[in-house]
Each structure stands twice: as C-alpha cells, then as structure tokens.
C-alpha positions in Angstrom: 70.6 76.4 104.4 73.1 79.0 102.6 75.9 79.2 104.8 78.3 83.0 104.2 81.3 82.9 106.2 82.7 86.7 107.0 80.0 89.4 107.5 82.2 92.5 105.4 80.5 94.2 102.5 81.1 90.8 100.0 79.2 88.3 103.1 76.3 90.8 103.5 76.5 91.4 99.8 75.4 88.2 99.1 72.7 87.7 101.9 71.3 90.7 100.1 70.9 89.8 96.9 70.2 85.9 97.9 67.4 87.4 100.0 65.7 88.9 96.3 67.0 85.8 94.3 66.1 82.8 96.6 63.8 84.6 99.2 62.3 80.9 100.6 66.4 79.7 101.3 67.2 79.8 104.8 71.0 81.7 104.9 73.2 82.8 107.6 76.0 85.2 107.6 78.8 84.3 110.1 81.0 86.8 111.6 83.4 86.8 114.3 83.5 90.4 115.4 81.3 91.9 117.3 80.1 94.5 114.5 80.1 93.9 111.2 82.0 95.3 108.2 85.2 94.0 107.8 87.8 95.9 107.2 85.3 98.4 105.9 84.6 99.8 109.4 84.9 103.0 112.0 86.0 103.4 115.0 85.7 106.1 117.5 88.4 107.7 120.2 88.7 110.8 122.0 86.1 112.0 119.6 87.9 111.4 116.5 86.9 109.0 113.9 88.8 106.7 112.3 88.2 103.9 109.5 90.3 101.1 109.0 92.8 102.8 106.6 91.3 104.9 104.0 88.1 103.7 102.6 86.8 105.8 99.8 83.8 104.6 97.6 85.1 104.6 93.8 81.6 103.4 92.1 81.2 103.1 88.6 78.5 100.4 88.3 74.9 101.5 88.1 73.8 99.1 90.0 76.0 99.5 92.7 75.2 103.3 92.7 71.8 102.5 93.3 72.5 100.2 95.8 74.6 102.5 98.0 72.3 105.3 97.0 69.6 103.5 98.9 71.6 102.5 101.7 72.5 106.1 102.5 70.5 108.8 100.6 71.7 111.9 101.5 74.1 111.0 103.8 76.4 110.4 100.7 78.6 113.2 99.3 80.8 113.2 96.1 83.7 114.7 96.8 86.6 115.5 94.3 90.1 113.5 94.9 92.8 115.8 96.4 96.3 113.6 96.9 99.6 114.4 96.5 103.5 112.8 96.6 105.8 114.4 98.8 109.4 113.6 96.7 112.6 115.4 96.8 111.3 118.0 99.3 108.1 119.0 96.7 104.9 118.2 97.3 103.4 117.2 93.3 99.8 116.3 92.6 98.8 113.2 91.8 99.6 111.0 89.7 103.8 111.7 89.6 104.3 110.4 86.2 101.7 113.3 84.9 103.2 115.9 87.5 106.4 116.5 87.7 107.1 119.9 88.1 108.9 121.0 91.2 111.3 118.0 90.9 115.0 119.1 90.3 115.6 119.9 86.8 117.7 117.6 85.9 115.3 114.4 87.2 112.9 116.3 84.9 114.9 115.9 82.4 115.7 112.3 83.1 112.5 111.5 83.2 111.4 113.3 80.4 113.7 111.6 78.3 113.4 107.9 79.4 109.5 108.4 79.1 109.8 109.0 75.2 112.3 106.2 74.9 109.6 103.6 76.9 107.1 104.8 74.1 109.2 103.1 71.7 108.4 100.0 73.5 105.1 97.9 73.5 102.5 98.5 76.1 102.7 95.0 78.5 99.3 93.6 78.5 96.5 94.2 81.0 97.2 91.3 82.7 100.7 92.0 84.2 101.8 88.9 84.8 105.5 90.7 84.3 107.9 91.6 87.2 106.5 94.9 88.6 110.0 97.1 88.5 110.3 95.7 84.7 106.6 96.4 84.4 107.1 99.7 85.4 110.8 100.5 83.4 108.5 99.5 80.5 105.7 101.5 80.7 107.2 104.6 82.2 111.2 104.5 81.5 113.8 104.3 83.8 113.6 107.4 86.0 109.8 107.6 86.7 109.9 103.9 87.6 113.1 104.3 89.8 112.0 107.9 91.3 108.2 106.7 92.3 106.9 103.5 91.0 109.6 101.1 92.5 110.3 102.8 96.3 107.0 103.5 96.7 105.4 100.0 96.2 108.8 98.3 97.5 107.7 100.6 101.0 104.3 99.2 100.4 104.7 95.7 100.1 107.5 95.2 101.6 109.4 92.9 99.1 111.4 93.9 96.4 109.8 95.5 92.9 110.4 91.9 91.0 109.5 89.8 93.6 105.8 90.6 92.8 104.0 90.6 89.3 102.3 93.7 87.9 99.0 92.1 88.1 97.4 93.6 91.1 97.7 97.0 89.4 98.2 96.8 85.3 94.6 98.0 85.0 94.7 100.9 87.3 97.8 102.8 87.0 97.3 105.5 84.0 99.7 106.0 81.4 99.6 109.8 80.5 99.9 110.4 76.4 103.7 112.7 75.7 101.5 116.0 75.9 100.3 115.2 79.4 103.9 114.2 80.7 105.8 117.2 79.0 102.9 119.9 80.3 102.8 118.9 83.7 106.8 118.8 83.7 106.4 122.4 83.2 103.7 123.2 85.8 100.3 122.7 83.9 98.4 120.4 86.5 96.8 117.4 85.0 93.6 116.0 87.0 91.2 113.5 86.8 93.8 110.6 85.4 93.3 107.5 87.0 90.2 105.0 88.3 89.5 107.4 91.2 89.4 111.3 90.1 86.2 111.2 92.6 84.6 109.6 95.1 82.2 109.2 97.3 82.2 109.1 101.5 79.5 109.9 104.3 79.1 113.5 105.5 79.8 112.1 108.8 80.0 108.3 111.2 83.1 107.6 108.6 82.9 104.6 106.3 81.5 102.2 108.8 77.7 104.0 108.4 78.0 101.7 105.0 77.9 98.3 107.0 75.8 99.3 109.6 73.2 100.2 106.7 73.4 96.8 105.0 73.8 95.0 108.1 70.0 96.6 109.0 68.4 95.0 105.9 69.9 91.3 106.7 69.7 92.0 110.2 68.1 88.7 110.7 70.3 86.8 109.0 73.7 88.0 110.8 75.4 86.3 113.5 77.9 87.9 115.5 80.8 86.5 117.3 80.7 83.7 115.3 84.1 82.5 114.6 84.7 79.8 112.4 87.5 76.9 113.7 86.9 74.0 110.9 84.8 73.4 108.0 84.4 69.8 106.8 83.8 69.7 103.2 82.2 66.3 102.9 80.0 66.8 105.9 79.4 69.9 104.9 79.3 71.5 108.4 80.9 74.3 109.7 82.3 74.6 113.7 82.6 77.6 115.9 84.9 78.0 118.2 82.3 78.0 120.8 81.5 74.5 119.6 78.3 75.0 117.6 78.1 73.5 114.4 76.0 74.8 111.0 75.0 71.9 108.2 75.0 73.8 104.6 73.9 73.0 101.3 76.4 75.7 99.5 78.7 77.9 101.4 80.3 81.4 100.8 83.2 82.2 102.3 85.2 85.7 102.3 87.8 84.6 105.0 91.1 84.9 103.7 91.7 82.5 101.4 94.8 81.2 103.3 92.9 80.6 106.3 90.0 79.2 104.9 92.3 76.4 103.5 93.6 76.1 106.7 90.3 75.4 108.5 89.5 72.8 105.9 89.5 69.7 105.6 87.7 66.9 103.1 88.4 68.8 99.8 88.9 66.3 97.1 92.4 65.9 95.8 93.9 64.3 92.8 97.6 62.9 92.4 99.9 65.1 91.5 97.4 68.0 93.3 98.6 70.3 96.4 96.7 69.4 99.6 94.8 72.6 100.6 97.2 73.2 103.5 99.9 73.3 101.5 98.4 75.6 98.9 97.6 77.9 102.0 101.3 77.6 103.4 102.8 79.1 99.5 100.3 82.3 99.8 102.2 85.0 100.9 100.8 89.0 102.2 101.6 91.7 103.8 100.3 93.1 106.8 99.8 97.1 107.4 100.1 99.2 110.9 97.8 102.2 110.7 98.9 104.7 113.5 95.8 106.5 114.1 96.4 110.0 115.5 94.3 113.4 116.6 96.3 116.3 116.1 95.2 119.9 117.6 95.3 121.7 114.3 93.2 122.0 111.8 93.5 121.8 108.0 96.0 119.6 108.3 98.4 119.4 105.0 96.4 122.6 103.5 93.2 119.8 102.6 95.0 117.2 101.0 93.4 114.0 101.4 96.2 112.0 101.1 100.0 112.2 100.3 102.5 109.3 99.1 105.7 108.9 100.2 108.3 107.0 98.2 111.1 108.0 99.7 112.9 105.4 102.1 113.8 107.9 104.1 110.5 108.1 105.8 108.9 105.2 107.6 105.4 105.5 106.4 104.2 104.7 102.8 101.0 107.2 102.9 99.2 109.8 105.2 95.8 109.9 104.9 93.8 113.2 106.5 90.1 111.7 106.6 89.0 115.1 108.4 90.0 116.7 105.3 87.8 114.4 103.7 84.7 115.1 106.0 85.3 117.5 108.8 83.0 116.1 110.8 86.0 113.1 111.3 87.5 115.3 113.9 86.9 118.1 116.8 86.5 121.5 116.0 90.1 122.7 115.5 91.6 119.1 115.1 92.6 117.2 112.3 92.5 113.2 112.0 95.5 111.5 110.3 96.3 108.4 109.4 99.8 107.2 109.2 100.4 103.9 107.3 103.6 101.6 108.0 104.3 98.1 106.0 103.9 95.8 108.9 105.1 92.0 109.1 102.1 89.7 109.2 101.9 87.9 112.1 103.4 90.3 114.6 101.9 92.6 117.1 102.1 96.6 116.9 104.9 98.3 118.6 104.2 99.9 121.8 102.9 103.5 121.0 105.8 105.4 123.3 108.0 103.9 120.6 105.8 104.3 117.4 104.7 107.8 118.0 108.0 109.6 118.0 109.0 107.9 115.2 106.0 108.9 113.0 106.0 112.5 114.4 110.0 113.2 113.8 108.7 111.9 110.0 106.2 114.0 109.6 108.1 117.1 111.0 111.1 116.5 108.8 108.6 116.7 105.8 107.1 119.6 107.2 103.7 118.6 108.1 103.8 118.7 111.7 105.4 121.6 113.8 107.2 120.9 116.8 104.7 122.7 118.9 101.8 120.7 117.0 100.0 118.9 120.0 98.9 115.0 119.1 95.4 114.7 121.6 94.9 111.2 120.6 96.5 108.1 119.1 95.9 104.3 118.8 97.9 101.8 116.6 95.9 98.9 114.5 97.5 96.0 112.7 95.5 94.9 109.4 96.9 91.4 108.7 96.3 90.6 106.1 96.9 93.8 103.6 97.7 93.0 100.5 98.4 90.3 98.5 101.9 89.5 97.2 101.7 88.6 93.6 104.4 86.8 93.2 104.9 84.4 90.4 103.4 81.5 91.6 100.2 82.9 93.7 97.6 83.5 90.2 98.0 79.6 89.7 97.4 78.4 93.3 94.7 80.9 93.4 93.0 79.5 90.0 93.7 75.9 91.6 92.5 76.4 94.9 89.2 78.5 94.0 88.2 75.9 91.2 88.8 73.0 94.0 86.3 74.7 96.3 83.9 75.9 93.6 83.4 72.0 93.1 82.9 71.0 96.4 80.4 73.6 96.4 81.9 76.8 98.4 82.2 79.9 96.4 85.3 82.0 98.1 84.5 85.7 97.0 86.0 89.1 97.6 89.1 91.1 98.1 90.8 88.2 100.6 88.4 85.4 99.7 89.3 85.6 96.1 93.1 86.3 97.2 92.9 89.8 95.0 93.5 93.1 94.8 90.0 94.7 95.0 88.0 97.5 96.3 84.3 98.6 98.3 82.4 98.5 95.0 83.7 94.9 93.7 83.0 93.7 96.9 79.9 94.5 96.3 79.3 92.9 93.3 81.4 89.9 94.3 78.3 89.4 96.5 75.4 90.0 94.0 77.5 87.8 91.6 77.7 84.9 94.0 74.0 85.0 94.8 73.4 85.2 90.9 75.1 82.0 90.6 73.4 80.5 93.2 70.3 81.2 92.2 71.1 79.9 89.0 72.3 76.2 90.6 69.0 76.1 92.5 66.6 76.6 89.4 68.5 74.4 87.8 
C-alpha cells in the first residue's frame, strides 16, 4: 500500500500519476477535511465565491498545461495580469521597480540614482541565502528597497526584513534594465515583467473547480474526514484520530513538515543529530488572516485584480478583487474583495465587529471604498501556516529532515511538505515527480 497524507494538489497529483505508473499497486489518499483541495479550495457565502486567498494558475510546464487542460477543458480562460501598488497616495502598475511614475519627484530621483549605483554591484546568486533586506538593497538600491521591498515584506511575513533570507524570492523578482526603470519613471508603462504576467482561471466556481476535477479522477483512492494523529516509521503504520490504522509500504506526506515531524516516531537518529520534534520546533512560519467581503458595488478598484500595500499605516498588505478576475465570483452589481493581513500563528481571528471596521477605515483612506458603500457579506478565515520563514537555519534543517525521512521511506512534498515557497503548478509537478520516484524504486 502506498499511503498519501493530504488531499491537496500535491497529494492528489501523486495518486493520479501513480494510477498510470503503478496501476496494480494499492494507494490511498487521506484528507482530514470533508472536501479535497487543501488551500486550493473555494467557499460560497451569500452568493459570493471566495478562494482561500488568491489562487491563480501560472503554468509553464507543458505536461502540467496538458493535465490542467484535460481536467478543466474550456472551463479555463487565460487572463492578463492587472496588479498595482498603492504607495504615497498613488497607484502604480506592478512591478514597483519598473513603474515609479506617480511618486513624488524627489523620491523618483533617489530611486533612479540608487538603482544606477546598485548596478555597479554584482548580482547575488540565485539561491538568495543573504538576508532579504541586504539582498533588496544590493539588487535595487536603497530607495526602492526602503520604499517598497522592505516594508511590504515586513508586513507580509511579520518579521524584520533581515530576519529572513531572499531564498524564497530571488528567482522570481524581476530586475529591470536601466532603460525600463527610466522609462517607468517617466510614465512609460512596463508590463509583462515577472513570472506571472498571464495566468489561467476557471470561468466560474472559483479555483476549487481544479481540485474537484482532480478528485474525480482518483475518487476510489480518496478518503475524506481522515485526520492523521500519529505515524510510526518503524512499524510503517499511520493512526487516525478516530482510531483507524493504515499500514503502508511507502508513504508520501504533504502535511506541513513541522506537523509531520511532531506526529512521527521511530525515525532513526544518529549521535549529534536533532530529534524530529526538535527540528519541528525550530521551523518558523507566518499565518494569514483573510477577510473576505462582499461589497454592493460593481467594478471595485476599476477592474484591477490585486493591489499591494507596502505602507505601514494600512493594516493589510494585499487586497484582491476576485470578481475582477472572474465576474461570476459575485452577484450582479457587487464585488468580491479579499483582504490579507499578517496574523500570529496559532491564534484565532479577531471578531468581525472589530475587524470589518478596521479594514473598512483603511480601504476608505486608500480611496477604494466610499462611506456609502454597503458590505453585504463578511467572513474571516485564518491560513496557518501560510508562508515559510526562511531564516538562517531553515534550509539546513529542512534538508536534514527531508533526507532522513526519505531514508525511512517517506517522501515529504508540496508547498508545506517540502517546507518551501511554492505555487499550484509546482504542487502538481511535485506529485508527478513523487509518483515517478516511487515507480522507479518499485521497478528496481
């Protein structure tokens, strides 16, 4: 039996590809929730559809494009990104570093001068192991780093910029050339920069259509309401919270790595090595509070898909408008709005009667809500964990944990299983690669 813990995209992708690679081998996906998908899910409230924060398909891998196309067919549409940054009273096109026009002239001048000076510095390596704040200054110069890169990421992760490294982002943040930066400062719009200038999204029903379609392909291998309580690596046995047990020959886990390690016994530990629980205790992450609101006004934020807020005076770091991506996400004449706020892990959300006025005041100050606009739906969800904190010890700890798990016959994959910064396409690829690895072991 190949046991797969977690029915998100990575776990279900593993089962999907195992059906083709090892059709005769029994397999079972255990998912603790009553619906599959993990964070790639959608929920409906008062006629509004909300995802668990923004989930947009940035696809490049031909195999994944073919898989998603097979799953969703003509339900999927391709969309040009419309994202902005709210800064110093202006709304700038994304990315900030290439679209400075609209900022105060003295700030634009400092950004340009500092960027030119930064060009004399060697680009950091793409692994980005240096502190994030130092990395941002070296790549973009002090003014761009201090105006956007550092404050925005401080708000998103909830820690000082140099408490984390640039490993999570060094590969993804575009460094424009001098002509693009100067053009953007003069008002020439730079578009198509970065890893996500276009994305795919379902015509209706939210991103939850994708995991639902994938679950349909593995239905007989999927068990819901099955929460893992303990894993014995020596006996190769998983115990659920309801007392049921499952034996396995090989195990694939997409559980958050700290939670896997906390539930695991029987992992071999040599002299000088940390116990599994000690590794778990040293891994850090942030949570996200997502306030999902239905607003009785169409075309919220003039059609923009999402807006970044680097300034500390606003409690939220990003505001998404899913109904601008897909009109079916809101009833006619209304907009669906998703407001993201960094949240302390392990704590419940504040009551809506405190949260909604706080967010509303910030949105009104930013010119996005009018005093007369009616909020007709509101719900707060906490995503915990949401982002891995890549501090100085993170990568070393994760590499050690994944190596020892694999030696024990356990593959830990996916955004939180591999404890990394990831995205939906990568989760689908992780499942395919896990299935390929298990098939090669079986053949050998």
